[in-house]
matplotlib code that plots the C-alpha trace (Angstrom):
import matplotlib.pyplot as plt

x = [0.0, 1.5, 0.4, 1.8, 1.9, 3.2, 6.9, 7.0, 6.3, 5.6, 5.4, 3.7, 5.6, 5.1, 1.6, 0.8, -0.9, 1.8, 5.3, 6.6, 9.9, 10.3, 13.0, 14.6, 17.3, 14.6, 12.8, 12.9, 15.4, 12.7, 9.3, 6.6, 4.1, 6.1, 9.3, 11.5, 14.8, 14.3, 16.6, 16.3, 17.3, 19.9, 21.3, 18.8, 19.9, 21.1, 22.8, 26.3, 25.7, 26.7, 24.1, 23.7, 20.9, 21.7, 19.7, 20.3, 18.7, 16.4, 17.4, 19.3, 22.4, 25.2, 28.4, 31.1, 34.8, 37.2, 34.2, 32.5, 29.6, 31.0, 30.2, 31.4, 33.6, 32.2, 29.1, 25.8, 24.9, 23.9, 21.3, 19.7, 22.3, 21.3, 21.3, 19.7, 17.9, 18.5, 22.0, 25.5, 28.8, 31.4, 34.1, 32.4, 29.5, 27.3, 24.3, 25.2, 25.2, 23.1, 22.6, 19.4, 19.5, 16.3, 14.8, 15.2, 13.5, 13.2, 15.4, 13.8, 11.9, 11.9, 12.2, 11.8, 14.8, 16.2, 20.0, 22.0, 25.5, 27.8, 30.7, 33.6, 35.6, 38.8, 38.3, 41.6, 42.2, 38.7, 36.8, 33.2, 30.4, 27.7, 24.7, 23.8, 20.1, 17.1, 13.6, 11.5, 8.5, 8.7, 6.9, 9.9, 12.6, 14.5, 16.7, 14.1, 14.9, 17.8, 17.4, 20.9, 24.6, 24.7, 21.8, 23.1, 26.6, 25.2, 22.5, 24.3, 28.0, 29.0, 26.8, 29.5, 32.1, 29.7, 28.8, 32.5, 33.6, 30.9, 32.2, 35.9, 35.2, 33.6, 36.9, 40.1, 42.1, 43.4, 41.5, 38.8, 39.8, 37.6, 38.4, 35.8, 32.3, 30.3, 26.8, 23.4, 24.0, 27.0, 24.9, 22.2, 24.8, 26.3, 22.9, 22.3, 25.7, 25.2, 21.7, 21.7]
y = [0.0, 3.4, 6.9, 10.1, 13.0, 16.1, 15.6, 12.4, 8.9, 6.4, 2.7, 0.5, -2.8, -6.1, -5.3, -8.9, -9.9, -8.8, -7.4, -4.6, -2.8, 0.6, 0.4, 3.8, 3.2, 3.3, 6.5, 9.3, 12.1, 14.7, 14.4, 13.5, 16.0, 19.2, 18.4, 19.2, 17.4, 14.6, 13.0, 10.0, 10.4, 7.8, 9.6, 11.8, 15.1, 14.8, 11.4, 10.4, 6.7, 6.4, 4.5, 3.7, 2.3, -1.1, -1.5, -5.3, -5.8, -2.8, -1.8, 0.8, -0.7, 0.6, 1.6, -0.8, -0.1, -2.7, -4.9, -2.3, 0.1, 3.4, 6.2, 9.7, 10.9, 14.5, 16.4, 14.9, 15.5, 19.1, 18.1, 15.1, 13.2, 10.9, 10.4, 11.7, 8.8, 8.2, 9.6, 8.0, 9.5, 8.9, 8.6, 6.1, 4.6, 5.4, 7.8, 11.5, 12.4, 15.2, 17.0, 18.9, 21.6, 20.9, 19.4, 15.7, 13.5, 9.7, 7.4, 6.6, 9.9, 11.3, 15.1, 17.6, 19.9, 23.1, 22.9, 25.8, 24.6, 21.7, 20.8, 18.9, 16.6, 14.6, 11.3, 9.5, 10.7, 10.2, 13.4, 13.4, 16.0, 16.6, 18.6, 20.9, 21.9, 23.2, 21.7, 23.0, 23.3, 26.7, 25.2, 22.8, 25.4, 26.2, 28.9, 31.5, 33.1, 30.7, 29.6, 30.2, 29.9, 33.7, 33.9, 31.0, 32.5, 36.0, 35.0, 32.0, 32.4, 29.7, 27.1, 26.5, 25.7, 23.5, 21.4, 21.2, 20.0, 17.3, 15.9, 16.2, 14.0, 11.2, 9.5, 9.1, 12.2, 13.7, 11.2, 13.7, 17.1, 20.0, 20.9, 23.7, 25.1, 26.2, 27.7, 26.4, 26.6, 24.3, 22.0, 21.8, 21.0, 18.3, 16.6, 16.6, 15.2, 12.4, 11.4, 7.8]
z = [0.0, -0.9, 0.0, -1.5, 0.9, -0.8, -1.1, 0.9, -0.4, 2.4, 1.8, 4.4, 4.3, 6.0, 7.3, 7.9, 4.7, 2.2, 2.0, -0.2, -0.7, -2.4, -5.1, -4.5, -7.1, -9.9, -8.8, -11.3, -10.9, -11.1, -9.5, -12.0, -10.7, -10.2, -12.2, -9.2, -8.3, -5.8, -3.2, -1.0, 2.6, 3.8, 6.9, 8.8, 10.2, 13.7, 13.5, 12.7, 11.7, 8.1, 6.0, 2.3, 0.2, -1.2, -4.5, -4.6, -1.1, -1.5, 2.1, 3.9, 5.4, 7.7, 5.9, 7.1, 7.6, 8.8, 9.7, 11.9, 11.4, 10.4, 12.8, 11.7, 14.6, 14.6, 15.4, 14.0, 10.3, 9.7, 7.2, 5.7, 3.6, 0.7, -3.0, -6.1, -7.9, -11.5, -11.4, -11.5, -10.5, -13.2, -10.6, -8.2, -10.2, -7.2, -7.3, -6.9, -3.2, -1.8, 1.5, 2.1, 4.8, 6.7, 9.8, 10.3, 7.7, 8.3, 6.3, 3.0, 2.7, -0.8, -0.8, -3.6, -3.4, -4.8, -5.3, -3.9, -4.4, -5.4, -3.1, -4.6, -2.3, -2.9, -1.1, -1.3, -4.8, -6.1, -6.8, -5.6, -5.9, -3.3, -4.2, -1.3, -1.3, 0.5, 0.4, -2.5, -0.3, 1.6, 4.7, 5.1, 4.7, 7.8, 6.1, 5.0, 1.7, 0.7, -2.9, -4.2, -3.3, -3.0, -0.5, 1.5, 2.0, 2.5, 5.1, 6.7, 6.1, 8.6, 7.0, 4.3, 7.0, 9.0, 5.9, 4.8, 8.3, 8.3, 5.0, 6.0, 9.0, 7.0, 6.6, 8.6, 9.3, 6.0, 3.8, 2.7, 1.4, 0.3, -3.3, -3.7, -3.9, -6.9, -7.2, -8.0, -11.8, -11.5, -9.2, -11.8, -14.5, -12.3, -11.9, -15.6, -16.3, -13.8, -15.1, -16.5]

ax = plt.figure().add_subplot(projection="3d")
ax.plot(x, y, z, "-o")
ax.set_aspect("equal")
plt.show()
């Protein structure tokens, strides 16, 4: 059974009579109704337990390092981290990463987003891009008036540093390095380049 609630798709699974699993890997990149970019939440805001969606198992699983669940040794995630469905990073083969600056959303929530920036990281020699965004729905925005890189850095100048620090602490000391930031136009271009 599936209900659509604005920007959130909720699946009721294992309700006794039948079982279902949402295949997040095959969701469209843009919402069919409003044609807005979508992301799937893997790591809710406020946690530091790294999770990834496994399309083979159709489940969210802990990221494992050296046989242990990976816990980011830093402050909790400053937004909801996840991926943009229907995209593939040329460098890693994984979906394009995203971080939406919003209140906590449950894992598996599909959110319509407005990209405001793209952050490029060097993770042990592999360049990765992360789309930084705000919710498209004004009622879910916690940073009023932020719809672009310029408005984010002007109104909330420390947000850039906070997000950068979060990603730098995803690996061991010195493994992840910030390469640079670009605006919402570069983010949009990155999304279209990564679409399958």
